[in-house]
Each structure stands twice: as structure tokens, then as C-alpha cells.
C-alpha positions in Angstrom: -16.0 -41.4 -49.1 -12.7 -40.9 -47.4 -11.8 -38.3 -49.9 -15.1 -36.6 -49.6 -15.1 -36.7 -45.8 -11.6 -35.3 -45.6 -12.7 -32.5 -48.0 -15.8 -31.9 -45.8 -13.7 -31.8 -42.6 -11.3 -29.3 -44.2 -14.1 -27.1 -45.3 -15.8 -27.4 -41.8 -12.4 -26.4 -40.2 -12.1 -23.5 -42.6 -15.7 -22.5 -41.8 -15.1 -22.5 -38.1 -11.9 -20.5 -38.5 -13.7 -18.0 -40.7 -16.6 -17.7 -38.3 -14.1 -17.2 -35.4 -12.2 -14.6 -37.4 -15.6 -12.9 -38.2 -16.6 -13.0 -34.5 -13.2 -11.5 -33.5 -13.5 -8.9 -36.2 -17.1 -8.1 -34.9 -15.7 -7.7 -31.4 -12.9 -5.5 -32.6 -15.3 -3.3 -34.5 -17.5 -3.0 -31.4 -14.4 -2.1 -29.3 -13.3 0.4 -31.9 -16.9 1.9 -32.0 -16.7 2.4 -28.2 -13.3 4.0 -28.6 -14.5 6.2 -31.4 -17.5 7.3 -29.3 -15.3 8.1 -26.4 -12.8 9.9 -28.6 -15.6 11.9 -30.3 -16.9 12.9 -26.8 -13.4 13.8 -25.7 -12.8 15.8 -28.9 -16.1 17.7 -28.4 -15.1 18.5 -24.8 -11.7 19.6 -25.9 -13.1 21.8 -28.6 -15.6 23.3 -26.2 -12.7 24.0 -23.8 -10.7 25.4 -26.6 -13.6 27.7 -27.4 -13.6 28.9 -23.8 -9.9 29.2 -23.5 -9.4 32.3 -25.7 -12.0 34.2 -23.7 -10.4 33.0 -20.4 -6.9 33.8 -21.7 -8.1 37.2 -22.7 -9.7 37.8 -19.3 -6.5 36.6 -17.5 -4.4 38.8 -19.8 -6.5 41.9 -19.0 -6.3 41.1 -15.3 -2.6 40.8 -15.5 -2.3 44.1 -17.4 -4.5 45.8 -14.8 -2.4 44.4 -12.0 0.8 45.5 -13.7 -0.7 49.0 -14.3 -1.7 49.1 -10.6 1.8 48.0 -9.5 3.3 50.8 -11.7 1.1 53.4 -10.1 2.1 52.0 -6.7 5.8 52.3 -7.6 5.3 55.9 -8.8 3.4 56.7 -5.7 6.1 55.1 -3.5 8.8 57.1 -5.3 6.9 60.3 -4.7 6.3 59.4 -1.1 10.1 58.8 -0.7 10.8 62.2 -2.2 8.2 63.8 0.1 9.7 61.9 3.1 13.2 63.3 2.3 11.8 66.8 2.0 9.8 66.5 5.2 13.0 65.3 7.0 14.9 68.2 5.6 12.2 70.6 6.7 12.2 69.0 10.2 16.0 69.3 10.4 15.8 72.9 9.3 13.1 73.6 11.9 15.1 71.9 14.6 18.2 74.0 13.7 16.1 77.1 13.9 14.5 76.0 17.2 18.0 75.3 18.6 19.1 78.7 17.5 16.1 80.3 19.0 16.6 78.5 22.3 20.2 79.4 22.4 19.4 83.0 21.6 16.8 83.0 24.4 19.2 81.4 26.8 21.9 83.9 25.9 19.5 86.8 26.3 18.3 85.5 29.7 21.9 84.9 30.9 22.9 88.3 29.6 20.0 90.0 31.4 20.7 88.0 34.6 24.4 88.8 34.5 23.7 92.5 33.8 21.2 92.6 36.7 23.7 91.0 39.1 26.4 93.4 38.1 24.3 96.5 37.6 25.4 98.2 40.8 29.1 97.5 40.4 31.6 99.6 38.5 33.5 98.9 35.4 36.5 97.7 37.4 34.5 94.9 38.9 33.3 93.8 35.4 36.8 93.7 34.2 37.9 91.3 37.1 35.1 88.8 36.5 
């Protein structure tokens, strides 16, 4: 019986070890099933996001292009405004020079008239002394 009980004890030990391994394998399969389910959900979410991304990227690209076009128009408008400003300043300077000349001409004419009026009764010798 000793040989038979030893053989039985070995087989019992092997059975326990095999059952423990089977239980561990079952738990690992369960853990992997949970991981796979999570991974499948994540993959589906990423695919959905990837499906949205091209439209979003296209919309952003169009928005960027529109902004760049607007900036270009603003730059062109600014350059024109600077040219207009330079011309306006030149016209203002020209007008100021003309005004200065007109004032001077008027002052000269008034002074001339005043001087002539003051010296109207005097002779040419008095004019030569002054």
C-alpha cells in the first residue's frame, strides 16, 4: 500500500497543481478579456475621433487660410494707407507753403500800402533819405 499511497499522493499533488494552474489561467483569461474589451472600446473611440479629425483639420485649415487672406488684405490696405498718408502730408506741406506765401504777399502789400500812404505827401528826396 505504501507504493500505491505514494503514487496516489503524487497524483493528488499533480491534480491540485493542475487545478491551480487552470484557475490561474482562467483568471488570466478573464483579465485579458477585460483588457480586450477596454482596448476595443478605446480603439473604437480613437477611430471615431480619427474620423472626425480630417473634417476638423480641414475646417481649421480653411479658417487659417481665411485668416491669412484677411491679414494679406490688411497689409495691402495698410500699405495703401501709408502711401495716402505720405501724399496727404505732402499736400498739407504744399498748402502750408502756399498759405505762407499768400500771408507774406498780403503782409508785404499792406506794409507797402501803409508805407506809401505815410510818404505820399513827401517828395522824392525824403524817400531817398529813409
